C-alpha positions, 0 to 999 in steps of 0.5 A: 708120802704116807697119808694120815687116814681120817677116823670116825668121831664122837663128841659127847656133850648133852643128852640130845644126839645128832648122827652126822653123815658124810658125802660120797668119796668124803669122810668124817672131816666133811662134818667135823666142824659142824660136830664141834659147833654142836658140841659147844651148844650142848649136843652130842654128835657121832660121825662114822666113815662108810666102808671104802671111804677115807682111803685110796679111791680104789677101796670104793670100787668094791664097796656097795651102798648096802654096806654104807646103809649097814654102816649108818645103822651101826652108827645109830646103834653106837649112839644108842649103846652109849645111852642116847635115846633122843637122836636126829640125823644130818647128812651131806650129799650121799649122807643126806640120802642115807639120812632120809632112808633112816628117817623112814626106817627108824624113829628120829627127832629130826632129819637134815639133808644138805645138797642131797641128790634125788635124781640119778641124772648126774652120773657124769658129775659124780664120775668127775668128782670121783676122778678128781678125788682119785687124782688128788689122792695119787698126787699126794702119794707122790706118783708121776702123771703117767702112772696116775693117768693109767691107774685112774683109767683102770679105776673108772672102768672097774667102778661102773657096778658101784655107780650103778648100785649108787643110782639104785639107792638114790632112786629107791629113796626118791620113791619113798621120801613121802613116807617121812613124817619126821621134822625135816630141814632141807639145805641146798647150795645154789652154786652146787654143780655136783647134783641136780639142785631140784632135788631140794625142792623135791624133798621139801615137797614130798616129805609128809612132815608137819614141820619142814623147812628149806633154805638156799645158800647163794654163795656155797658149793656142794660141800656146803659144810666147809664152804663160805656160808658154813657159819650161817649153816651151822647156826641154821642147823642149830636153830632147827634142832632147837625147834624140835620136840626132844621130850 
């Protein structure tokens, strides 16, 4: 079965722009509904797809966090090249980690993190998530169980260097969060079983922004942008964006 590959998107509307960043093993669909919601309320949005994402999981094995960081920088430049100067960033999971890195590297109007890890104490959960996505993709391709088991086992063995680099990225951002003075909104799902949810409190306490807020969502899991409370999340994201100084 041929699987349709996802693509980056740019939804142009107003002069205020939001860079939307997807999670680890995810792609632009993670934030597409949020992008459409923001477009209806006068915001432009752009969502890239990092290298190795949005295709078979084997592609992730050779991808590295420094490449994902380059992709995020290029996505920010894409918005600037389109003429947008007033830009905020909102990121899910890994996207939030990259968004925080962007917030202490570039002048932004605001930063929103959603279920973003700050502690690399959950390699097992990340590996399980990676394995689940890999099996799901191979089932969609129509492969038999024996083939899937063998291919996934090989993948997990080869992916160790990538996970080590991912851990280093998370730890480096963890150590530099106190350099952030950009207005910050921290979002965390209470039913998140993919990351250490104390990450949300850590981000909120460490950022040096005068304007910062944190909200917990009782009935949501890790991919909060597509879960039960997504409509409330979108409204809260919009309210935060509306509260920023866009001048």
